[in-house]
C-alpha positions in Angstrom: 126.3 59.6 146.9 129.3 60.1 145.5 129.9 59.5 141.7 133.5 60.2 141.4 137.1 58.8 141.3 140.3 60.4 142.9 142.3 62.3 140.1 141.8 61.9 136.4 139.6 63.8 134.0 135.9 63.8 133.8 134.3 61.1 131.6 130.9 60.5 129.9 130.0 56.8 129.1 127.1 56.6 126.7 126.0 54.4 123.9 126.6 55.8 120.3 123.0 54.7 118.9 120.0 53.7 120.7 117.4 51.8 118.5 113.7 51.4 119.4 110.6 50.4 117.6 107.6 52.9 117.3 105.0 52.6 120.0 107.2 50.4 122.2 109.2 51.1 125.4 113.0 52.1 125.0 115.4 51.7 128.0 118.9 53.2 128.1 121.3 54.5 130.6 123.8 57.4 130.8 127.0 57.2 133.0 129.4 59.8 134.0 132.2 60.2 136.4 134.5 63.0 137.8 137.0 63.6 140.5 135.0 66.8 141.5 132.1 66.0 143.7 130.7 69.5 142.7 130.5 68.5 139.0 127.2 69.3 136.8 125.9 66.6 134.4 123.5 67.5 131.6 121.7 65.7 129.1 120.1 67.7 126.2 118.5 67.1 122.7 120.1 68.7 119.8 118.3 70.9 117.5 118.8 73.2 114.3 122.3 75.2 114.4 123.6 73.0 117.4 121.1 74.6 119.9 120.4 72.3 123.0 117.3 71.7 125.1 118.2 70.5 128.4 116.3 67.5 129.4 118.3 66.1 132.7 120.4 68.0 134.9 122.6 66.2 137.8 124.3 68.6 140.5 126.3 67.8 143.3 125.5 64.1 142.6 121.8 64.8 143.1 118.9 64.6 140.2 117.7 68.1 140.2 115.9 68.6 137.2 113.9 66.9 134.6 112.5 68.7 131.7 108.5 68.5 132.0 108.2 69.2 128.3 109.5 65.7 127.6 106.2 64.5 128.0 106.8 60.9 126.6 109.3 60.3 129.5 108.2 57.6 131.5 110.9 57.3 134.3 114.2 58.7 135.0 116.3 57.6 138.0 119.7 58.1 139.4 121.8 55.4 141.1 125.7 54.5 141.3 127.5 52.1 139.3 130.9 51.4 140.9 132.6 54.8 140.8 130.3 56.2 138.3 126.8 58.0 138.6 124.4 56.3 136.1 121.2 57.9 134.9 118.5 55.2 134.0 116.1 56.4 131.0 112.7 54.8 130.2 110.6 56.0 127.4 107.4 54.7 126.8 105.5 54.8 123.6 108.4 55.7 121.5 107.5 58.2 118.8 108.6 60.0 115.6 109.9 63.0 115.7 109.6 63.6 119.5 112.4 61.3 120.2 114.4 60.5 117.2 117.6 62.7 116.9 120.9 63.6 118.2 121.5 64.3 122.0 124.6 65.5 124.1 125.6 64.4 127.4 128.0 66.7 129.2 129.9 66.7 132.7 131.5 69.7 133.9 133.6 70.3 136.8 137.0 72.2 138.5 138.8 69.5 137.0 137.4 69.9 133.4 134.7 69.2 130.9 133.8 66.1 128.8 130.9 65.3 126.5 129.6 62.7 124.0 126.8 62.5 121.8 124.0 59.6 121.4 121.7 59.2 118.5 118.1 57.8 119.0 117.0 55.8 115.8 113.1 54.9 115.6 112.4 51.9 113.4 109.1 50.2 112.8 107.9 47.0 111.2 106.9 47.1 107.5 103.7 45.4 106.4 103.3 43.0 103.3 103.7 44.9 99.9 101.4 44.6 96.8 102.6 44.2 93.2 100.5 44.9 90.3 101.2 44.3 86.5 99.8 46.6 83.6 98.8 45.0 81.1 97.9 41.8 82.7 97.8 39.7 79.6 100.9 41.1 77.7 102.1 40.0 74.1 105.6 38.6 73.8 108.0 41.6 73.2 105.9 44.2 74.9 106.6 46.2 78.1 104.9 45.5 81.4 104.8 48.1 84.4 105.0 46.5 87.4 103.9 48.7 90.5 105.2 48.0 94.2 103.2 49.5 96.8 102.9 49.5 100.5 103.7 50.8 104.4 107.4 49.8 104.8 107.7 51.1 108.1 111.0 52.9 109.1 113.8 53.5 107.9 113.4 54.6 104.2 113.7 51.5 102.2 115.2 50.3 98.8 112.8 48.4 96.8 113.7 45.3 94.5 111.9 43.5 91.9 112.3 39.8 92.1 111.6 37.1 89.3 111.2 33.3 89.6 113.8 30.9 87.7 111.9 29.2 84.9 113.0 25.6 86.1 112.5 26.5 89.9 109.7 28.6 90.8 110.4 28.6 94.6 113.5 30.6 94.1 113.0 34.4 93.2 116.5 36.4 92.0 116.4 40.3 91.9 116.0 41.5 88.4 115.3 45.3 89.3 116.2 47.8 92.3 115.0 51.4 92.9 117.6 52.9 95.3 115.4 56.2 95.6 111.6 55.3 95.6 109.0 57.6 95.6 107.6 57.5 99.3 105.2 59.3 101.6 105.8 59.8 105.1 102.7 58.9 107.3 102.1 61.1 110.5 103.7 58.4 112.8 106.7 58.6 110.8 106.4 55.2 108.9 107.1 55.3 105.0 104.4 54.4 102.4 106.3 53.6 99.1 105.1 53.6 95.5 107.7 52.2 93.2 107.8 51.1 89.4 109.6 49.0 87.2 109.3 48.7 83.5 110.2 45.4 81.9 109.9 43.9 78.4 108.8 40.6 78.4 109.0 37.7 75.9 107.9 34.1 75.5 110.8 33.3 77.8 108.9 34.8 80.6 105.6 32.8 80.0 104.7 31.0 83.3 107.2 33.0 85.5 106.5 34.9 88.8 107.5 38.5 89.9 107.3 39.9 93.2 108.8 42.9 95.0 110.7 43.2 98.4 112.7 46.0 100.4 115.8 46.1 102.2 117.7 48.9 104.0 121.1 50.6 103.4 122.0 50.9 106.9 122.5 48.0 109.3 119.7 47.4 112.0 120.3 45.9 115.5 117.0 44.5 115.4 115.6 42.3 112.6 112.1 43.6 111.1 109.3 41.6 109.6 109.4 40.1 106.1 107.8 42.3 103.4 107.7 40.2 100.5 104.6 40.9 98.0 102.3 38.7 96.4 103.5 36.8 93.4 102.3 37.8 90.0 102.3 35.3 87.2 103.2 36.5 83.6 100.8 34.8 81.0 101.6 35.7 77.4 98.5 36.4 75.4 97.3 33.4 73.1 98.5 33.8 69.5 101.2 36.0 70.3 103.9 33.4 69.9 102.3 31.5 67.2 104.3 30.5 64.0 107.4 32.1 65.2 110.8 31.0 66.3 111.3 31.6 70.2 114.3 31.9 72.3 114.1 30.9 76.1 116.9 31.8 78.4 117.5 31.7 82.1 118.4 35.1 83.3 119.5 36.3 85.6 121.6 33.6 86.5 123.2 33.3 89.9 127.1 32.2 89.4 127.7 28.8 91.2 124.1 28.5 92.0 122.0 28.6 88.7 122.7 26.5 84.9 122.7 28.7 82.1 120.2 27.5 79.7 119.7 28.8 76.1 116.5 26.9 74.3 115.6 27.3 70.7 112.0 26.3 69.5 109.4 27.0 67.1 105.6 27.5 67.9 102.9 27.2 65.5 101.1 24.9 63.1 102.7 25.7 59.8 106.1 24.0 60.2 106.5 20.7 58.5 110.1 20.2 59.4 113.2 22.0 60.8 116.3 21.2 59.3 118.9 23.4 61.3 119.2 25.5 64.5 121.9 28.2 65.2 122.7 29.9 68.5 124.1 33.5 68.1 125.9 35.3 70.8 127.2 38.9 71.2 130.9 38.7 72.0 131.3 42.6 72.5 131.2 43.1 68.8 128.6 45.0 66.9 127.0 42.0 65.5 126.0 38.8 66.7 128.1 35.7 65.6 127.0 32.3 65.3 128.2 30.4 68.2 126.9 26.6 67.6 124.9 25.3 64.8 123.2 21.9 64.4 122.2 20.7 61.0 120.2 17.8 59.7 121.7 16.6 56.5 118.5 15.2 54.4 120.4 13.1 52.0 122.7 11.1 54.8 119.9 11.7 57.3 122.6 12.6 60.0 122.9 15.6 62.3 126.2 17.5 62.3 127.4 20.0 65.0 129.8 22.9 64.4 131.2 25.9 66.6 132.3 28.4 64.0 132.8 31.3 66.5 133.8 29.7 70.0 136.4 32.0 71.5 135.4 31.1 74.9 135.8 27.5 74.8 132.1 27.0 75.4 132.1 23.6 73.5 134.4 22.1 76.2 131.9 23.4 78.8 128.3 23.2 77.3 125.8 20.3 77.0 123.8 20.1 73.9 120.3 18.5 74.1 116.7 18.9 72.4 114.3 16.9 70.2 115.7 15.6 67.2 115.5 17.1 64.0 114.1 17.7 61.5 110.5 17.0 63.1 108.3 20.2 63.4 108.4 20.1 67.3 112.2 20.0 67.3 114.2 21.9 69.9 117.6 22.8 70.6 118.9 23.4 74.0 122.2 24.5 75.2 123.2 24.3 78.8 126.3 25.2 80.6 126.4 23.9 84.3 126.5 26.2 87.2 130.3 25.4 88.0 131.5 25.9 84.7 129.7 29.3 83.9 132.5 31.9 82.9 131.6 35.3 83.8 131.5 38.1 82.1 132.1 35.7 79.1 129.0 34.0 79.0 126.9 37.1 79.6 125.4 39.4 76.7 122.9 38.9 74.3 121.6 35.5 72.6 119.6 34.8 69.4 118.3 31.6 67.8 118.2 31.3 64.0 116.6 28.1 62.2 115.9 26.6 58.9 112.2 25.5 58.3 109.8 24.3 55.9 106.2 25.4 56.2 102.8 24.0 54.5 102.0 25.1 51.2 100.5 28.6 50.7 101.8 29.6 54.3 104.1 32.4 54.7 107.5 31.6 56.5 108.1 33.5 59.7 111.4 35.6 60.5 114.0 33.0 60.5 115.6 35.0 63.7 114.3 35.3 67.1 114.2 38.3 69.4 117.4 38.9 71.0 117.5 37.9 74.8 120.1 39.0 77.4 121.8 36.8 80.1 122.6 38.5 83.2 124.9 36.9 85.7 124.8 37.7 89.1 127.4 37.4 91.8 127.3 37.2 95.6 129.9 39.1 97.5 133.0 37.3 97.7 135.8 38.7 99.7 136.4 41.6 102.2 139.9 42.6 102.3 141.4 43.1 105.9 140.4 46.4 107.4 142.9 49.3 107.6 143.2 51.7 110.5 144.8 55.1 110.7 145.2 56.9 114.0 145.6 60.6 114.4 146.7 61.9 117.8 147.3 65.4 116.3 150.1 64.5 114.2 148.5 63.3 111.3 147.4 59.8 110.2 149.7 56.9 111.0 148.9 53.3 110.0 148.6 50.8 112.8 148.3 47.3 113.4 148.2 46.9 117.2 144.7 48.2 118.0 145.3 50.1 121.4 144.6 53.5 121.4 144.0 56.3 124.1 140.9 58.3 124.4 140.6 61.3 122.1 142.5 59.3 119.2 140.6 59.7 115.8 140.3 56.4 114.1 139.9 56.3 110.4 138.6 52.7 109.5 138.5 51.7 105.9 137.6 48.3 104.0 137.3 47.3 100.5 135.4 44.3 99.3 134.1 42.6 96.3 130.3 43.2 96.9 128.6 41.5 94.3 126.5 42.4 91.0 124.0 43.8 91.7 125.6 45.8 94.4 125.4 44.9 98.0 126.9 47.9 99.6 129.0 47.4 102.9 128.0 48.8 106.1 129.5 49.3 109.4 128.4 48.1 112.9 130.2 48.0 116.1 129.5 46.6 119.6 131.4 46.0 122.9 132.7 42.4 123.0 130.4 41.8 126.3 127.3 43.0 124.5 125.0 41.0 122.2 123.6 43.4 119.8 125.3 45.4 117.3 125.0 49.2 116.8 125.2 51.3 113.5 127.1 54.5 113.3 124.9 57.5 113.5 127.3 59.5 111.4 131.0 59.4 110.0 130.3 56.8 107.5 131.3 57.6 103.8 131.0 55.0 101.0 133.0 55.4 97.6 131.2 54.4 94.3 131.6 50.9 93.0 133.6 49.9 90.3 132.7 47.1 88.0 135.6 44.5 87.3 134.2 41.5 85.2 131.0 40.3 87.1 132.1 41.8 90.4 131.7 45.3 91.9 134.5 46.5 94.2 133.7 49.1 96.7 135.4 51.1 99.6 133.8 52.5 102.8 135.4 54.6 105.7 134.3 55.3 108.9 135.6 57.9 111.1 135.5 57.3 115.0 136.5 59.3 117.9 137.9 57.1 120.7 136.1 57.5 124.0 136.3 56.1 127.4 133.8 53.5 126.6 135.6 52.0 123.7 137.6 49.4 125.6 137.2 46.1 124.0 134.8 47.6 121.1 134.6 45.5 118.1 134.2 47.4 114.7 132.5 45.1 111.8 132.6 46.0 108.5 130.5 43.7 106.1 128.2 43.1 103.2 125.5 40.8 102.0 121.7 40.4 101.4 120.7 40.0 105.1 120.2 43.7 106.3 120.8 42.7 109.9 124.2 43.6 111.4 126.7 40.4 112.0 124.8 38.4 109.3 126.8 39.5 106.2 128.1 37.3 103.5 131.6 38.7 103.8 132.9 40.7 106.4 136.4 42.0 108.4 136.4 43.2 111.8 139.1 44.5 114.5 138.6 44.7 118.3 140.4 47.7 120.0 141.5 48.5 123.6 142.4 51.5 125.6 145.9 52.5 126.4 149.0 54.3 124.9 148.1 55.2 121.4 150.0 53.3 118.8 150.2 56.3 116.7 152.5 58.2 119.5 154.6 55.0 119.9 155.1 54.5 116.1 156.1 58.3 115.8 158.6 58.0 118.7 160.2 54.8 117.5 160.6 56.4 114.0 162.1 59.7 115.7 164.3 57.6 118.0 165.5 55.3 115.4 166.7 58.2 113.2 168.3 59.9 116.0 170.3 56.8 116.7 171.4 56.5 113.0 172.9 59.8 113.2 174.6 59.4 116.4 176.1 56.4 114.9 177.2 57.9 111.7 179.0 61.0 113.7 180.8 58.4 116.0 182.1 56.4 113.2 183.1 59.5 111.3 185.2 61.1 114.1 187.1 57.8 115.0 188.1 57.3 111.5 189.2 61.0 111.0 191.2 60.8 114.4 193.1 57.7 113.6 194.1 59.2 110.0 195.3 62.4 111.5 197.3 60.8 114.5 199.0 58.0 112.1 203.1 58.2 112.1 204.5 59.1 108.7 207.9 57.3 109.1 208.7 53.9 107.6 211.2 51.5 108.4 213.0 49.7 105.9 210.7 46.8 106.3 207.8 49.0 105.2 209.6 49.8 102.2 207.8 48.6 98.9 208.8 44.9 98.2 209.5 44.1 102.0 207.4 41.9 104.2 204.3 41.7 101.7 204.5 45.6 100.5 203.6 45.8 97.0 206.5 46.3 94.7 207.0 49.7 93.1 206.4 49.7 89.3 210.0 50.7 88.6 212.7 49.1 86.4 215.7 47.6 88.2 216.4 46.5 91.2 215.5 48.5 94.6 217.7 48.5 97.8 216.7 49.5 101.2 219.2 52.1 102.4 218.9 53.5 105.8 218.6 57.5 105.7 221.1 58.9 107.8 221.1 62.6 109.1 224.1 64.7 108.9 226.4 64.5 111.9 225.2 61.0 112.8 227.7 58.6 114.1 227.4 56.3 111.0 228.2 59.3 108.6 232.0 58.8 108.9 235.1 59.2 106.5 236.5 56.3 104.6 239.2 55.6 107.5 236.7 54.8 109.8 236.8 51.2 110.6 233.0 51.0 111.5 232.1 52.5 108.4 229.3 50.4 106.9 229.4 52.2 103.7 229.8 49.9 100.6 229.9 51.0 97.1 229.7 47.7 95.9 226.3 47.4 97.2 225.1 49.9 94.7 225.9 47.5 91.9 223.2 45.3 90.9 223.7 41.6 91.9 221.6 38.5 92.5 221.2 37.3 96.3 221.2 33.8 96.6 222.0 33.6 100.3 219.4 32.5 102.7 217.8 35.2 104.9 219.7 35.7 108.0 219.4 37.9 111.1 221.9 40.2 112.0 221.5 39.8 115.8 219.5 43.4 115.9 216.7 41.7 114.5 217.1 43.1 110.9 217.9 41.6 107.8 220.7 42.9 105.6 221.9 40.5 102.8 225.1 42.7 102.4 226.5 41.4 105.7 226.6 38.0 104.5 228.4 36.4 101.4 228.4 32.7 100.9 231.5 33.1 98.5 233.7 34.9 101.2 237.1 33.1 101.7 239.1 35.3 103.7 236.4 36.0 106.8 236.4 39.6 106.3 232.6 39.8 106.0 232.4 37.6 109.2 234.7 39.9 110.8 232.3 43.0 109.9 229.6 41.1 111.1 231.3 40.4 114.7 232.1 44.2 114.6 228.5 45.1 114.3 227.6 42.8 117.0 230.5 44.5 119.2 228.8 47.8 118.3 225.4 46.6 119.3 226.9 45.4 122.7 228.6 48.7 123.4 225.6 50.6 122.6 223.6 48.6 125.0 226.0 49.3 127.8 
């Protein structure tokens, strides 16, 4: 069997990442090609200090050796795939750490050497988690510890604490996150997690539920089982909320999904009437200020509402409801509809305050409630277009046409608004003909998030070395609550192909453009310089200032055009020469009112004509000049 092509360089075509569930069967293929039929192909597992343990060897297109210590190998076969050799590997009962790790494939022949790395990732389904609380019957204002435990499978998880919305117990929202939980690795590679959260509860938490769940900080090509824990109800101890002013807030609030509601109420048996309620808000100042006040006037028996410190236009967005004052069971509720919530303006601390009368002999409670904080959560909203830098050895060059040659180093970057709490972006890639996505085994770095308003902005970068297997490969950068690749809330992607590197084309175009401009400048310079150096310096009388459109010289008095005669010329004759053209009378200033006439030689000389001539002497001179012209032509 011949696994070669004529000419060209050797190539290794293998997947970047192979993913399999512990205890299952994993199958993948390794392909190579070479112009040398005597080439050698090896597949080895990488150890510490980049040491290699050879597992498979193909020499002269024959499967020569399979490492027998690779005990969990189920089958290795060799066949051809077009002009390539293909090694089909089947691993039964996939285990950790025997199979997980980096591998290197190398093909070597007289036509050169080529290699590529593969990463086998082992994953495992989690089991349902268990959530406990301590104490089980807390009082309002006390701390409750929630402990989340369970077998979370593989990979190592992130643990999150969830809480139900007061008016919708079926919806759970995230109220806590443990990005580095305490874990124990079990013998088979699975993780057992033990994560704790401490949360202060208040009367507003009474009747709500808490739960815990997990997610992963890497994208997986396979969806794992749900691990959400049992729900733990919060029951505030009897009597802890008696004879006091209470505040109930909906928090966290998911922007665009939940209404923001602040409820003020009094609990107890000592109140005979409640005459006023106020809601205070912390608007980033050290103290809370009254946002809205509702007061009952005992004399007029009317209710008045005031907004003394409304710098966020809450009045135009909020709806005020509640039981009527001044009855003892009166409540005051302010609701901001989900579509009108302002973030971060509506987030922060809130308190209630009231005025009440109590039964004789009873002690009035504190007129101000505890402070409760409203957290506004946002989902990822936008992923900016991916930027690509290509390096073919001359530095990174930005590109927009994604066609690259093998060996080009790509730096892919994307920046997005990834929500609050942060749902960090992740990288995935696949061939356009493939169904499942893969996560990069290495080369990914993510910057710290920057909180702007209610959104976190975060940038992630992936460095990828282009191989011969990357034709029609799609790269995806996404963020979202779903940990599975391809299911992000926001994303950006590109699809590349193999060919001439854009970086070389762009660099060549830039250099060529500069060279062309230099040549054009030199040509223009030499043409202008040559014209100036070869231009004649003589001027005819028509080129004199004031003639034929030439500018007049700024000198007083008339200026006449007198031909310059060299010494010894035929026109430099004595006063007795009848052909002499000297006329001293022309040196006297006079005004020429005669029409412009031609002297027969194509010249114009007003001195040859005189409209006042009576004896014809000027005409005779004109004819004599004509005779001279005819004689010179003969």
